[in-house]
C-alpha positions in Angstrom: 12.2 -32.2 15.9 13.8 -29.7 14.0 13.4 -26.2 14.3 14.5 -22.3 13.3 15.8 -20.6 16.8 15.8 -16.9 17.3 18.4 -16.6 19.4 18.8 -12.8 19.6 17.2 -9.1 18.5 17.6 -9.2 15.0 19.9 -12.2 14.2 19.0 -14.5 11.4 16.7 -17.3 12.7 19.3 -21.1 13.2 17.7 -24.4 12.4 18.2 -26.9 15.8 17.8 -29.9 15.7 16.1 -30.5 20.2 13.9 -34.1 21.2 10.5 -33.7 20.7 8.2 -31.3 22.8 6.1 -33.0 26.1 2.6 -31.9 26.6 1.9 -30.6 29.9 -1.3 -30.9 31.9 -4.3 -29.0 30.0 -1.9 -29.4 26.4 -1.3 -31.1 22.6 1.4 -31.5 20.8 0.7 -30.8 17.0 2.7 -32.3 13.9 2.6 -29.3 12.2 1.5 -29.2 8.6 2.5 -25.3 7.9 2.6 -22.1 9.2 1.9 -18.8 8.0 4.9 -16.1 7.5 3.4 -13.5 9.7 4.0 -9.4 9.4 4.1 -9.1 13.9 6.8 -12.1 12.8 9.2 -9.4 11.7 8.2 -7.1 14.5 9.8 -9.6 16.9 12.8 -10.3 15.3 13.5 -7.4 14.4 12.7 -6.0 18.2 10.0 -3.9 17.6 8.4 -5.7 20.2 10.2 -5.5 23.3 11.4 -9.0 25.8 9.9 -12.2 23.3 11.2 -15.0 25.2 14.9 -15.9 23.8 16.0 -18.0 22.6 12.6 -18.5 20.9 10.5 -20.6 18.2 8.6 -17.4 16.0 5.9 -18.4 14.2 1.6 -18.4 15.3 -0.2 -19.3 12.1 -0.2 -23.0 13.1 -1.8 -25.7 11.2 -1.3 -29.1 11.7 -2.3 -32.7 13.3 -3.1 -33.6 16.9 -0.5 -36.4 17.5 -0.4 -36.8 21.7 -2.9 -35.4 24.8 -1.6 -34.1 28.3 -3.8 -35.0 31.4 -7.1 -34.3 31.3 -7.1 -33.8 27.8 -9.6 -35.8 25.1 -10.8 -32.8 22.9 -9.0 -31.9 20.0 -8.8 -35.8 19.2 -6.3 -37.8 17.9 -5.6 -37.0 14.4 -7.1 -34.2 14.3 -6.8 -30.9 12.8 -6.2 -27.9 14.0 -5.8 -24.0 13.9 -3.0 -22.3 16.7 -3.1 -18.6 16.9 -1.7 -15.9 18.4 -3.7 -16.2 21.0 -2.1 -18.7 23.7 -3.3 -18.4 27.0 -5.6 -16.0 29.2 -5.7 -15.4 33.3 -9.5 -15.7 33.1 -10.1 -14.2 35.7 -8.8 -10.4 35.1 -11.2 -7.8 34.9 -11.0 -8.4 30.3 -11.5 -12.1 30.3 -14.3 -11.6 33.2 -16.1 -9.2 30.8 -15.3 -11.1 26.8 -12.4 -9.2 26.3 -10.1 -12.0 27.1 -7.9 -10.1 24.3 -7.0 -7.9 26.7 -6.5 -9.4 29.5 -3.8 -8.8 31.8 -1.6 -11.9 31.6 -1.6 -13.4 28.5 0.7 -15.6 26.6 0.7 -15.0 22.6 2.5 -18.3 20.0 6.0 -17.3 19.2 7.2 -14.6 21.0 6.1 -15.7 25.3 5.8 -19.3 24.0 7.7 -21.7 21.1 5.4 -21.2 18.2 5.7 -23.4 14.3 8.3 -22.3 12.6 8.7 -26.1 13.7 8.0 -30.0 12.7 5.9 -30.0 16.3 4.6 -27.5 18.9 1.9 -27.9 21.8 -0.1 -25.8 22.5 -3.3 -24.9 25.2 -6.2 -27.4 24.4 -8.5 -24.8 25.2 -6.6 -22.6 22.5 -7.0 -24.6 19.5 -9.6 -24.6 16.9 -10.9 -28.0 14.7 -10.5 -26.8 11.1 -12.7 -30.4 9.8 -13.9 -29.4 6.8 -10.2 -27.6 6.2 -8.6 -30.0 3.9 -5.7 -27.8 2.7 -3.5 -26.9 4.9 -1.0 -24.7 4.0 -4.4 -22.9 2.1 -5.4 -22.4 5.9 -2.7 -20.9 7.6 -3.4 -17.8 7.2 -6.3 -17.8 8.6 -4.7 -17.8 12.1 -4.2 -14.5 12.2 -3.7 -12.4 8.8 -7.6 -13.4 8.6 -8.4 -13.0 12.3 -7.0 -9.9 13.2 -8.8 -8.9 9.7 -12.3 -10.0 11.1 -11.5 -8.3 14.0 -10.9 -5.5 12.3 -14.1 -5.5 10.1 -16.1 -5.9 12.7 -14.5 -3.0 14.7 -14.7 -0.2 11.8 -18.6 -1.8 11.5 -21.4 -2.5 9.6 -20.1 0.8 6.8 -20.9 -0.7 3.3 -17.7 1.5 1.6 -13.9 -0.5 3.3 -10.8 0.9 2.8 -8.4 -1.1 3.1 -4.4 0.0 3.1 -1.7 -1.9 3.0 -3.2 -5.1 0.4 -0.9 -8.3 2.0 -2.0 -10.9 3.9 -4.5 -9.8 5.4 -6.5 -7.3 3.0 -6.7 -10.1 0.6 -8.9 -12.4 3.2 -10.8 -9.2 3.9 -11.1 -8.0 0.8 -13.2 -10.9 0.5 -15.4 -11.0 3.0 -16.6 -8.3 2.4 -17.7 -8.5 -1.2 -19.0 -11.6 0.1 -21.0 -9.8 2.8 -21.9 -7.5 0.0 -19.6 -4.3 0.8 -17.3 -2.0 -1.9 -13.7 -2.7 -1.3 -11.7 -0.1 -2.0 -7.1 -1.2 -2.1 -4.8 0.9 -1.0 -1.8 -0.1 -1.9 2.7 1.2 -2.1 2.2 3.9 -4.4 3.0 2.1 -8.2 2.7 -1.5 -6.6 0.3 -2.4 -9.8 1.2 -6.2 -8.9 -1.1 -5.9 -5.1 -3.9 -3.4 -6.9 -4.4 -6.5 -9.6 -4.7 -8.8 -7.1 -7.0 -6.2 -6.0 -9.0 -6.6 -8.5 -9.1 -9.7 -8.9 -10.3 -10.2 -5.7 -13.4 -7.9 -6.2 -12.2 -4.2 -4.8 -13.7 -1.1 -6.7 -11.4 1.1 -6.4 -7.2 0.8 -6.4 -4.8 3.3 -5.7 -1.6 5.0 -4.1 -1.8 4.9 -0.5 -0.9 8.8 -1.6 -4.0 8.8 -2.9 -7.8 9.5 -2.2 -10.4 7.5 -2.8 -12.8 9.0 -5.2 -16.6 8.2 -3.0 -16.2 8.8 1.3 -15.0 6.1 2.8 -17.6 4.6 6.5 -14.2 3.3 7.2 -11.3 2.6 7.2 -8.3 -0.6 8.2 -4.7 0.0 8.4 -2.2 -2.8 8.2 -0.1 -1.6 6.7 2.8 -0.7 10.1 3.1 2.9 8.2 1.5 5.9 11.1 2.2 8.8 8.1 -1.1 6.7 6.8 -3.2 7.5 9.3 -3.9 11.2 9.0 -4.3 10.1 5.0 -6.7 7.7 5.8 -8.7 10.1 8.1 -9.1 12.5 5.3 -10.8 9.5 3.4 -13.3 8.6 5.6 -16.7 10.6 6.3 -17.8 12.6 8.6 -18.8 9.7 12.2 -16.3 7.3 9.8 -13.8 5.0 11.3 -10.2 4.3 10.9 -8.8 1.3 12.3 -5.8 0.3 12.8 -5.5 -3.8 12.6 -1.6 -3.9 13.4 0.4 -5.0 16.4 3.2 -2.1 15.4 2.7 0.9 13.5 5.7 3.6 12.7 4.8 7.1 15.2 2.0 9.1 14.2 2.7 12.4 13.1 0.9 15.6 14.4 -2.0 16.6 12.5 -4.8 19.2 12.4 -7.5 18.7 14.7 -10.1 19.2 12.0 -9.5 15.8 10.8 -10.7 13.9 13.4 -13.1 16.3 14.3 -16.8 15.6 12.6 -17.3 12.3 15.5 -14.7 10.6 13.4 -12.9 8.1 14.8 -9.5 6.8 15.4 -9.0 3.3 17.1 -6.5 0.4 17.1 -7.6 -3.9 17.7 -5.5 -5.8 19.7 -4.9 -10.0 19.3 -8.4 -12.0 19.1 -10.5 -13.4 20.9 -10.9 -17.3 21.2 -15.2 -16.4 19.8 -13.2 -14.4 17.1 -11.9 -17.7 15.8 -15.0 -19.6 16.8 -17.2 -17.0 14.5 -14.4 -16.3 11.3 -13.5 -19.8 10.5 -17.7 -20.2 10.5 -17.0 -17.1 8.0 -15.2 -18.6 5.9 -16.3 -22.0 4.8 -19.9 -19.3 4.3 -17.8 -17.3 1.8 -15.2 -20.2 0.2 -12.7 -17.5 0.9 -9.3 -18.2 -1.0 -5.6 -18.0 0.1 -3.1 -17.0 -2.0 0.6 -17.9 -1.2 4.4 -18.5 -1.3 5.3 -22.3 0.5 8.6 -22.6 1.7 10.2 -25.4 3.5 10.6 -24.6 6.7 15.4 -23.9 6.5 14.3 -21.3 4.0 12.9 -19.5 7.6 15.1 -16.4 7.0 14.5 -16.0 2.9 10.3 -16.0 3.5 10.9 -12.8 6.1 13.3 -11.3 4.1 10.7 -11.8 1.5 7.7 -11.1 3.2 10.2 -7.4 4.4 10.6 -7.0 1.1 7.4 -7.2 -0.1 8.3 -9.7 -2.9 5.1 -11.9 -2.8 1.5 -11.4 -3.1 -0.6 -12.6 -0.5 0.8 -14.7 2.8 4.3 -16.4 2.8 3.5 -20.8 4.6 6.6 -22.4 5.9 6.0 -25.9 5.4 8.0 -28.8 7.6 
């Protein structure tokens, strides 16, 4: 197999040839068809997330075909297309797992962080953390659903059922979530980097009722705002944009420091919350919605060997939608 490997924080990924991994008990081996490139991968490579299991194969938006079973595995069947997300393992017995909050597990493992991920031709995963993609016939289009879609879905659920939703940072997650919101009959207000007319134009094509820079206020107060841009300074700006009792959801795994702000921005029962990881039920629920809502992803495809280029383009914002590696 071929894999792009991170050997040191801040270093370019290196192409390596390895033996194909052997699935252990409870695991499957997948021949990877596509793997999305997520901002979390940037946080791993750049050292924003501490203690990755180096050397490491990044990548956690995996779509592939099951080609081998470990002991005691019968499903998903050989030849099935599956998606493998960020959450790779939970303990099953901590207080969070026992109460349906496995996303907060005390002893988790994560794909492309504590375990090798999808910037490769093959990967192994626990069978119970792989999700059927039957009916998703385009693996490139499906790859961003496995994190950008899932974390967007969880963020929207936490944001509540309000009709006016602001999305700060119109990248991979927001361009999927905007379609979900419009399918649900909500109004989308899209906030981009000031002057990013390309992202604003894309938001309008996906049904946003208003677009503007992240330094602007919307024409109407929002019921909720979701922050995908990892910029702490946007938190007080988003609080200014939501109504009394509104909610600001931080959807990223990492964010720059939040500056101090007047208590007045939080008063009147506004709420500031974060989203962490996902549950397997999130994946089941979201994939059903993605099919019903006919979600379409916008992707830029890179060969596996160009993973460093894809990461650099993501960092610089040189494409719309999501980047996807294809072996």
